[in-house]
C-alpha positions as CSV (number, residue, x, y, z in Angstrom):
1,M,22.6,-14.9,-19.3
2,H,20.2,-13.0,-17.0
3,D,20.1,-13.3,-13.3
4,P,17.6,-15.9,-12.0
5,V,14.2,-15.1,-10.7
6,Q,14.2,-14.9,-6.9
7,V,11.6,-15.3,-4.2
8,I,12.3,-13.2,-1.1
9,R,10.4,-14.5,1.9
10,P,9.4,-12.3,4.8
11,E,12.0,-13.8,7.1
12,E,14.6,-12.5,4.6
13,F,13.5,-8.9,4.7
14,V,15.9,-6.5,6.4
15,E,15.1,-3.5,8.5
16,A,15.2,-0.4,6.4
17,D,15.2,3.4,6.5
18,P,13.6,4.3,9.9
19,T,11.1,7.0,10.5
20,P,9.6,7.3,14.0
21,G,6.2,5.5,14.2
22,M,6.8,3.2,11.2
23,R,8.6,0.0,10.6
24,R,9.9,-0.4,7.0
25,R,11.5,-3.7,5.8
26,N,13.3,-4.0,2.6
27,A,12.7,-7.1,0.4
28,F,15.1,-6.2,-2.3
29,Q,16.8,-3.4,-4.2
30,A,17.9,-3.2,-7.8
31,P,19.3,-0.2,-9.7
32,G,16.7,2.5,-9.4
33,L,14.2,0.3,-7.5
34,W,13.5,-0.2,-3.8
35,A,10.7,-2.7,-2.7
36,G,9.5,-3.7,0.7
37,V,6.7,-3.4,3.3
38,V,5.8,-0.9,6.0
39,C,3.8,-1.6,9.1
40,T,2.2,1.2,11.2
41,Q,0.9,0.4,14.6
42,P,-2.6,1.4,15.7
43,G,-2.9,5.1,16.6
44,S,0.7,5.7,15.5
45,V,1.8,8.9,13.6
46,S,5.1,8.9,11.8
47,G,7.6,11.7,11.8
48,W,7.7,14.1,8.8
49,H,9.8,12.9,5.9
50,H,10.2,12.8,2.2
51,H,11.8,10.2,-0.2
52,G,14.3,12.4,-2.0
53,T,14.3,11.7,-5.8
54,H,12.2,8.6,-5.3
55,E,8.7,8.3,-6.7
56,T,6.9,6.1,-4.1
57,S,4.0,3.8,-4.6
58,L,2.2,2.1,-1.6
59,Y,-0.4,-0.6,-2.0
60,V,-2.5,-0.9,1.2
61,V,-2.9,-4.6,2.1
62,E,-4.4,-4.3,5.6
63,G,-5.8,-1.5,7.8
64,T,-6.0,2.2,7.0
65,M,-3.2,4.6,6.1
66,Q,-3.6,8.3,6.4
67,L,-1.1,10.8,4.9
68,E,-0.8,14.5,5.7
69,F,1.1,16.7,3.3
70,G,1.1,20.1,1.6
71,P,1.6,23.6,3.0
72,G,1.5,23.3,6.8
73,G,0.6,19.6,6.4
74,T,-3.0,20.6,6.0
75,T,-4.0,18.2,3.2
76,T,-5.0,14.7,4.2
77,V,-5.8,11.5,2.2
78,R,-6.9,8.2,3.5
79,A,-6.4,4.8,1.9
80,E,-8.0,1.4,2.6
81,P,-7.1,-2.2,1.6
82,G,-6.8,-2.4,-2.2
83,D,-6.0,1.3,-2.7
84,F,-2.7,2.6,-4.1
85,I,-1.1,5.8,-2.8
86,H,1.4,7.7,-5.0
87,V,3.8,10.0,-3.2
88,P,5.8,12.2,-5.6
89,A,9.5,12.8,-5.2
90,H,10.5,15.4,-2.5
91,T,6.9,15.5,-1.1
92,V,7.1,16.2,2.7
93,H,4.5,14.0,4.4
94,R,3.8,11.9,7.4
95,E,1.7,8.7,7.7
96,S,-0.7,7.7,10.5
97,N,-2.9,4.8,11.4
98,P,-6.1,6.2,12.8
99,T,-7.6,2.7,13.5
100,E,-7.2,0.0,16.2
101,G,-5.5,-2.5,13.8
102,V,-2.1,-2.6,12.2
103,A,-1.8,-1.0,8.8
104,T,0.4,-2.8,6.3
105,A,1.4,-1.6,2.8
106,V,3.7,-2.9,0.1
107,I,6.2,-0.2,-1.1
108,A,7.9,0.3,-4.4
109,R,10.2,3.2,-5.0
110,A,11.8,4.3,-8.2
111,G,14.7,6.6,-7.9
112,T,18.3,6.9,-6.7
113,G,20.0,8.2,-3.6
114,I,18.8,8.0,0.0
115,P,15.3,6.5,0.1
116,T,14.1,8.4,3.2
117,V,15.0,11.9,4.6
118,N,13.5,12.7,8.0
119,V,12.7,16.4,8.4
120,D,11.2,18.8,11.0
121,G,7.9,19.3,9.2
122,P,6.4,20.7,6.0
123,D,6.7,24.3,4.8
124,P,4.3,26.6,6.5
125,A,0.8,27.2,5.1
């Protein structure tokens, strides 16, 4: 018999892997899968980090998310509600919210090991 289908409500989410400037909450984990939400406050910029072996997908629900990555952190992408962001495994990046409203995204990660590794910054340009 398979495990039953579950509904995980927001009040059941647990605080997850912290990165300065971001609040991640985990809804559930299964072998090879991490799912939750992230909220970034207006004007906030996260610390530099990567997600180890995890491939990460973010679906922007509210606000604007901006990611910096690449050599020296010089490449920038911006996503709005309805957009998906894919962050490949081991990609050093940081998120920011350049707007005056909260940015919220749903996260799904596929991989194993530690889901977030905070680092000093990207490799130089």
